[in-house]
N, CA, C and O atoms as a GROMACS GRO file, in nm:
protein
  356
    1MET      N    1  -7.161   1.046   9.327
    1MET     CA    2  -7.202   0.956   9.433
    1MET      C    3  -7.354   0.960   9.445
    1MET      O    4  -7.412   1.070   9.443
    2PRO      N    5  -7.421   0.846   9.456
    2PRO     CA    6  -7.568   0.845   9.466
    2PRO      C    7  -7.619   0.915   9.592
    2PRO      O    8  -7.551   0.920   9.694
    3PHE      N    9  -7.741   0.967   9.582
    3PHE     CA   10  -7.802   1.043   9.691
    3PHE      C   11  -7.808   0.963   9.820
    3PHE      O   12  -7.770   1.015   9.926
    4TRP      N   13  -7.854   0.838   9.816
    4TRP     CA   14  -7.870   0.759   9.939
    4TRP      C   15  -7.736   0.720  10.000
    4TRP      O   16  -7.726   0.701  10.121
    5TYR      N   17  -7.634   0.707   9.916
    5TYR     CA   18  -7.501   0.678   9.966
    5TYR      C   19  -7.450   0.796  10.048
    5TYR      O   20  -7.395   0.779  10.157
    6VAL      N   21  -7.467   0.915   9.994
    6VAL     CA   22  -7.427   1.037  10.065
    6VAL      C   23  -7.508   1.052  10.193
    6VAL      O   24  -7.454   1.085  10.298
    7TYR      N   25  -7.639   1.029  10.183
    7TYR     CA   26  -7.725   1.043  10.300
    7TYR      C   27  -7.686   0.943  10.409
    7TYR      O   28  -7.685   0.978  10.527
    8MET      N   29  -7.653   0.821  10.371
    8MET     CA   30  -7.615   0.718  10.469
    8MET      C   31  -7.492   0.763  10.549
    8MET      O   32  -7.489   0.747  10.671
    9PHE      N   33  -7.392   0.818  10.482
    9PHE     CA   34  -7.273   0.862  10.554
    9PHE      C   35  -7.300   0.990  10.633
    9PHE      O   36  -7.237   1.013  10.736
   10SER      N   37  -7.393   1.072  10.586
   10SER     CA   38  -7.434   1.189  10.664
   10SER      C   39  -7.502   1.144  10.794
   10SER      O   40  -7.478   1.201  10.900
   11VAL      N   41  -7.585   1.042  10.784
   11VAL     CA   42  -7.652   0.987  10.903
   11VAL      C   43  -7.548   0.930  10.999
   11VAL      O   44  -7.561   0.946  11.121
   12PHE      N   45  -7.447   0.864  10.947
   12PHE     CA   46  -7.342   0.812  11.034
   12PHE      C   47  -7.270   0.925  11.107
   12PHE      O   48  -7.237   0.911  11.225
   13GLY      N   49  -7.247   1.036  11.039
   13GLY     CA   50  -7.188   1.153  11.103
   13GLY      C   51  -7.277   1.210  11.211
   13GLY      O   52  -7.228   1.251  11.317
   14ILE      N   53  -7.408   1.211  11.186
   14ILE     CA   54  -7.504   1.257  11.287
   14ILE      C   55  -7.502   1.165  11.408
   14ILE      O   56  -7.505   1.213  11.522
   15LEU      N   57  -7.497   1.035  11.385
   15LEU     CA   58  -7.492   0.940  11.497
   15LEU      C   59  -7.366   0.958  11.581
   15LEU      O   60  -7.371   0.946  11.703
   16ILE      N   61  -7.254   0.987  11.517
   16ILE     CA   62  -7.131   1.015  11.592
   16ILE      C   63  -7.149   1.142  11.676
   16ILE      O   64  -7.107   1.148  11.792
   17SER      N   65  -7.212   1.244  11.616
   17SER     CA   66  -7.233   1.369  11.687
   17SER      C   67  -7.328   1.352  11.806
   17SER      O   68  -7.317   1.426  11.905
   18ILE      N   69  -7.418   1.256  11.798
   18ILE     CA   70  -7.509   1.227  11.910
   18ILE      C   71  -7.437   1.145  12.017
   18ILE      O   72  -7.454   1.170  12.136
   19ALA      N   73  -7.356   1.049  11.974
   19ALA     CA   74  -7.293   0.957  12.068
   19ALA      C   75  -7.185   1.024  12.153
   19ALA      O   76  -7.172   0.992  12.272
   20LEU      N   77  -7.109   1.114  12.096
   20LEU     CA   78  -6.998   1.174  12.171
   20LEU      C   79  -7.042   1.249  12.296
   20LEU      O   80  -6.985   1.224  12.403
   21PRO      N   81  -7.140   1.340  12.289
   21PRO     CA   82  -7.179   1.408  12.414
   21PRO      C   83  -7.246   1.315  12.514
   21PRO      O   84  -7.233   1.335  12.635
   22ILE      N   85  -7.317   1.214  12.466
   22ILE     CA   86  -7.381   1.119  12.558
   22ILE      C   87  -7.274   1.042  12.633
   22ILE      O   88  -7.282   1.025  12.754
   23LEU      N   89  -7.174   0.996  12.561
   23LEU     CA   90  -7.064   0.925  12.628
   23LEU      C   91  -6.990   1.015  12.725
   23LEU      O   92  -6.952   0.972  12.834
   24ARG      N   93  -6.969   1.139  12.686
   24ARG     CA   94  -6.898   1.234  12.774
   24ARG      C   95  -6.976   1.258  12.903
   24ARG      O   96  -6.916   1.263  13.010
   25GLU      N   97  -7.107   1.272  12.894
   25GLU     CA   98  -7.187   1.301  13.012
   25GLU      C   99  -7.220   1.177  13.095
   25GLU      O  100  -7.242   1.187  13.216
   26SER      N  101  -7.224   1.062  13.031
   26SER     CA  102  -7.269   0.943  13.104
   26SER      C  103  -7.158   0.875  13.183
   26SER      O  104  -7.187   0.793  13.270
   27ILE      N  105  -7.034   0.906  13.155
   27ILE     CA  106  -6.925   0.839  13.226
   27ILE      C  107  -6.828   0.943  13.283
   27ILE      O  108  -6.711   0.945  13.244
   28PRO      N  109  -6.874   1.029  13.374
   28PRO     CA  110  -6.779   1.123  13.434
   28PRO      C  111  -6.697   1.052  13.542
   28PRO      O  112  -6.752   1.001  13.639
   29GLY      N  113  -6.568   1.049  13.524
   29GLY     CA  114  -6.482   0.987  13.623
   29GLY      C  115  -6.497   0.836  13.631
   29GLY      O  116  -6.456   0.776  13.729
   30GLY      N  117  -6.554   0.774  13.530
   30GLY     CA  118  -6.570   0.630  13.527
   30GLY      C  119  -6.686   0.576  13.608
   30GLY      O  120  -6.699   0.455  13.622
   31LYS      N  121  -6.772   0.663  13.661
   31LYS     CA  122  -6.886   0.617  13.740
   31LYS      C  123  -7.003   0.585  13.648
   31LYS      O  124  -7.039   0.666  13.562
   32LEU      N  125  -7.060   0.471  13.664
   32LEU     CA  126  -7.178   0.434  13.586
   32LEU      C  127  -7.302   0.486  13.655
   32LEU      O  128  -7.312   0.482  13.778
   33ARG      N  129  -7.396   0.535  13.577
   33ARG     CA  130  -7.520   0.587  13.632
   33ARG      C  131  -7.633   0.489  13.606
   33ARG      O  132  -7.620   0.398  13.525
   34GLY      N  133  -7.743   0.509  13.676
   34GLY     CA  134  -7.860   0.426  13.653
   34GLY      C  135  -7.926   0.458  13.520
   34GLY      O  136  -7.898   0.562  13.460
   35PHE      N  137  -8.013   0.368  13.474
   35PHE     CA  138  -8.077   0.385  13.344
   35PHE      C  139  -8.166   0.509  13.341
   35PHE      O  140  -8.169   0.579  13.239
   36ALA      N  141  -8.237   0.539  13.449
   36ALA     CA  142  -8.327   0.655  13.451
   36ALA      C  143  -8.248   0.784  13.433
   36ALA      O  144  -8.289   0.872  13.357
   37GLU      N  145  -8.137   0.796  13.501
   37GLU     CA  146  -8.054   0.916  13.487
   37GLU      C  147  -7.988   0.922  13.349
   37GLU      O  148  -7.975   1.029  13.289
   38LEU      N  149  -7.947   0.806  13.299
   38LEU     CA  150  -7.888   0.800  13.166
   38LEU      C  151  -7.991   0.839  13.060
   38LEU      O  152  -7.957   0.908  12.964
   39TRP      N  153  -8.116   0.796  13.076
   39TRP     CA  154  -8.222   0.831  12.981
   39TRP      C  155  -8.244   0.983  12.977
   39TRP      O  156  -8.270   1.039  12.870
   40GLU      N  157  -8.235   1.048  13.091
   40GLU     CA  158  -8.252   1.194  13.095
   40GLU      C  159  -8.138   1.265  13.021
   40GLU      O  160  -8.158   1.373  12.966
   41ILE      N  161  -8.021   1.204  13.019
   41ILE     CA  162  -7.909   1.260  12.944
   41ILE      C  163  -7.929   1.237  12.794
   41ILE      O  164  -7.902   1.326  12.713
   42ILE      N  165  -7.975   1.119  12.759
   42ILE     CA  166  -7.987   1.080  12.618
   42ILE      C  167  -8.103   1.149  12.547
   42ILE      O  168  -8.091   1.184  12.430
   43LYS      N  169  -8.214   1.170  12.616
   43LYS     CA  170  -8.338   1.217  12.552
   43LYS      C  171  -8.322   1.344  12.468
   43LYS      O  172  -8.368   1.344  12.354
   44PRO      N  173  -8.260   1.451  12.517
   44PRO     CA  174  -8.249   1.571  12.433
   44PRO      C  175  -8.165   1.549  12.306
   44PRO      O  176  -8.195   1.606  12.201
   45TYR      N  177  -8.061   1.466  12.318
   45TYR     CA  178  -7.977   1.440  12.201
   45TYR      C  179  -8.052   1.357  12.097
   45TYR      O  180  -8.031   1.375  11.977
   46LEU      N  181  -8.137   1.267  12.141
   46LEU     CA  182  -8.216   1.188  12.046
   46LEU      C  183  -8.316   1.274  11.972
   46LEU      O  184  -8.338   1.255  11.852
   47VAL      N  185  -8.377   1.368  12.041
   47VAL     CA  186  -8.473   1.458  11.975
   47VAL      C  187  -8.402   1.544  11.871
   47VAL      O  188  -8.451   1.558  11.758
   48ILE      N  189  -8.288   1.600  11.907
   48ILE     CA  190  -8.210   1.679  11.811
   48ILE      C  191  -8.163   1.590  11.697
   48ILE      O  192  -8.162   1.632  11.581
   49GLY      N  193  -8.125   1.468  11.728
   49GLY     CA  194  -8.080   1.375  11.624
   49GLY      C  195  -8.189   1.342  11.524
   49GLY      O  196  -8.164   1.335  11.404
   50LEU      N  197  -8.311   1.321  11.573
   50LEU     CA  198  -8.422   1.294  11.481
   50LEU      C  199  -8.448   1.414  11.391
   50LEU      O  200  -8.472   1.397  11.272
   51PHE      N  201  -8.443   1.534  11.447
   51PHE     CA  202  -8.458   1.655  11.368
   51PHE      C  203  -8.346   1.663  11.264
   51PHE      O  204  -8.371   1.699  11.149
   52SER      N  205  -8.225   1.631  11.303
   52SER     CA  206  -8.111   1.636  11.211
   52SER      C  207  -8.124   1.534  11.100
   52SER      O  208  -8.086   1.561  10.986
   53LEU      N  209  -8.178   1.416  11.131
   53LEU     CA  210  -8.195   1.315  11.027
   53LEU      C  211  -8.290   1.362  10.918
   53LEU      O  212  -8.268   1.336  10.800
   54LEU      N  213  -8.396   1.431  10.958
   54LEU     CA  214  -8.490   1.483  10.860
   54LEU      C  215  -8.430   1.598  10.780
   54LEU      O  216  -8.444   1.603  10.658
   55THR      N  217  -8.365   1.689  10.847
   55THR     CA  218  -8.310   1.804  10.776
   55THR      C  219  -8.182   1.770  10.700
   55THR      O  220  -8.140   1.846  10.613
   56ALA      N  221  -8.120   1.657  10.733
   56ALA     CA  222  -8.002   1.614  10.656
   56ALA      C  223  -8.040   1.584  10.512
   56ALA      O  224  -7.956   1.594  10.423
   57LEU      N  225  -8.165   1.548  10.488
   57LEU     CA  226  -8.211   1.530  10.350
   57LEU      C  227  -8.193   1.660  10.272
   57LEU      O  228  -8.152   1.658  10.156
   58LEU      N  229  -8.225   1.772  10.335
   58LEU     CA  230  -8.207   1.901  10.269
   58LEU      C  231  -8.059   1.934  10.249
   58LEU      O  232  -8.019   1.984  10.144
   59VAL      N  233  -7.979   1.906  10.350
   59VAL     CA  234  -7.835   1.933  10.340
   59VAL      C  235  -7.776   1.853  10.224
   59VAL      O  236  -7.700   1.906  10.144
   60VAL      N  237  -7.810   1.725  10.217
   60VAL     CA  238  -7.757   1.641  10.110
   60VAL      C  239  -7.810   1.686   9.975
   60VAL      O  240  -7.737   1.685   9.876
   61ALA      N  241  -7.935   1.727   9.969
   61ALA     CA  242  -7.992   1.773   9.843
   61ALA      C  243  -7.923   1.900   9.794
   61ALA      O  244  -7.896   1.914   9.675
   62PHE      N  245  -7.895   1.992   9.884
   62PHE     CA  246  -7.829   2.116   9.845
   62PHE      C  247  -7.682   2.098   9.810
   62PHE      O  248  -7.627   2.176   9.733
   63THR      N  249  -7.618   1.998   9.867
   63THR     CA  250  -7.475   1.977   9.843
   63THR      C  251  -7.448   1.856   9.756
   63THR      O  252  -7.337   1.803   9.756
   64GLN      N  253  -7.548   1.810   9.682
   64GLN     CA  254  -7.535   1.687   9.604
   64GLN      C  255  -7.414   1.690   9.510
   64GLN      O  256  -7.342   1.590   9.502
   65GLY      N  257  -7.390   1.797   9.440
   65GLY     CA  258  -7.276   1.802   9.349
   65GLY      C  259  -7.144   1.824   9.421
   65GLY      O  260  -7.038   1.795   9.366
   66THR      N  261  -7.149   1.874   9.544
   66THR     CA  262  -7.028   1.908   9.618
   66THR      C  263  -6.973   1.790   9.697
   66THR      O  264  -6.852   1.773   9.707
   67LEU      N  265  -7.060   1.709   9.753
   67LEU     CA  266  -7.016   1.594   9.833
   67LEU      C  267  -6.976   1.482   9.738
   67LEU      O  268  -7.060   1.412   9.682
   68THR      N  269  -6.845   1.466   9.721
   68THR     CA  270  -6.796   1.370   9.622
   68THR      C  271  -6.744   1.240   9.682
   68THR      O  272  -6.721   1.144   9.609
   69ASP      N  273  -6.724   1.235   9.812
   69ASP     CA  274  -6.679   1.110   9.875
   69ASP      C  275  -6.743   1.094  10.012
   69ASP      O  276  -6.807   1.184  10.064
   70TRP      N  277  -6.723   0.976  10.070
   70TRP     CA  278  -6.789   0.942  10.196
   70TRP      C  279  -6.739   1.028  10.311
   70TRP      O  280  -6.814   1.056  10.405
   71LYS      N  281  -6.613   1.071  10.305
   71LYS     CA  282  -6.556   1.151  10.414
   71LYS      C  283  -6.624   1.288  10.423
   71LYS      O  284  -6.652   1.337  10.532
   72ALA      N  285  -6.649   1.347  10.308
   72ALA     CA  286  -6.716   1.477  10.307
   72ALA      C  287  -6.859   1.464  10.358
   72ALA      O  288  -6.907   1.551  10.430
   73ALA      N  289  -6.927   1.355  10.320
   73ALA     CA  290  -7.064   1.333  10.367
   73ALA      C  291  -7.068   1.310  10.517
   73ALA      O  292  -7.157   1.361  10.586
   74LEU      N  293  -6.972   1.233  10.569
   74LEU     CA  294  -6.965   1.208  10.712
   74LEU      C  295  -6.943   1.338  10.789
   74LEU      O  296  -7.009   1.363  10.890
   75LEU      N  297  -6.852   1.421  10.741
   75LEU     CA  298  -6.825   1.549  10.807
   75LEU      C  299  -6.943   1.645  10.795
   75LEU      O  300  -6.970   1.721  10.888
   76ALA      N  301  -7.013   1.641  10.683
   76ALA     CA  302  -7.131   1.727  10.667
   76ALA      C  303  -7.239   1.689  10.768
   76ALA      O  304  -7.300   1.777  10.829
   77GLY      N  305  -7.264   1.560  10.787
   77GLY     CA  306  -7.362   1.516  10.886
   77GLY      C  307  -7.321   1.551  11.027
   77GLY      O  308  -7.403   1.598  11.106
   78TYR      N  309  -7.194   1.529  11.059
   78TYR     CA  310  -7.144   1.563  11.192
   78TYR      C  311  -7.154   1.713  11.218
   78TYR      O  312  -7.200   1.755  11.324
   79ALA      N  313  -7.111   1.792  11.122
   79ALA     CA  314  -7.114   1.938  11.138
   79ALA      C  315  -7.257   1.989  11.151
   79ALA      O  316  -7.284   2.079  11.231
   80TRP      N  317  -7.349   1.932  11.074
   80TRP     CA  318  -7.489   1.975  11.081
   80TRP      C  319  -7.546   1.951  11.221
   80TRP      O  320  -7.601   2.042  11.282
   81ASP      N  321  -7.533   1.829  11.272
   81ASP     CA  322  -7.591   1.798  11.402
   81ASP      C  323  -7.519   1.873  11.513
   81ASP      O  324  -7.583   1.919  11.608
   82SER      N  325  -7.389   1.885  11.504
   82SER     CA  326  -7.313   1.958  11.605
   82SER      C  327  -7.355   2.104  11.610
   82SER      O  328  -7.366   2.162  11.718
   83THR      N  329  -7.378   2.163  11.494
   83THR     CA  330  -7.424   2.302  11.488
   83THR      C  331  -7.561   2.316  11.552
   83THR      O  332  -7.584   2.410  11.628
   84ILE      N  333  -7.652   2.226  11.523
   84ILE     CA  334  -7.786   2.229  11.582
   84ILE      C  335  -7.777   2.216  11.734
   84ILE      O  336  -7.848   2.286  11.806
   85GLN      N  337  -7.691   2.127  11.784
   85GLN     CA  338  -7.675   2.112  11.928
   85GLN      C  339  -7.623   2.240  11.992
   85GLN      O  340  -7.667   2.278  12.101
   86LYS      N  341  -7.531   2.306  11.926
   86LYS     CA  342  -7.475   2.430  11.981
   86LYS      C  343  -7.578   2.544  11.978
   86LYS      O  344  -7.583   2.625  12.070
   87LEU      N  345  -7.660   2.550  11.874
   87LEU     CA  346  -7.763   2.652  11.865
   87LEU      C  347  -7.871   2.631  11.971
   87LEU      O  348  -7.930   2.727  12.021
   88LYS      N  349  -7.897   2.504  12.004
   88LYS     CA  350  -7.996   2.473  12.107
   88LYS      C  351  -7.950   2.524  12.243
   88LYS      O  352  -8.030   2.567  12.326
   89GLY      N  353  -7.820   2.518  12.264
   89GLY     CA  354  -7.766   2.571  12.389
   89GLY      C  355  -7.738   2.474  12.490
   89GLY      O  356  -7.692   2.509  12.599
   0.00000   0.00000   0.00000
């Protein structure tokens, strides 16, 4: 599988990992929040996501022979960003 193909699906996994906690925090009990409060929730995940997008290049480079399909690349991106979020605390 080409490098950019693997990277694209890794990025998609990272985006899923960013979107899930934002959705979980932004809609507690179905209440919608204002944009300012929503931005405060989103900001830390976006910073971690940008860091993950850059370092995903390294993950894909190190696992180039191992990632043989799009599902593995998607899970690698998701696992990478999720791990970074957990390490951040």
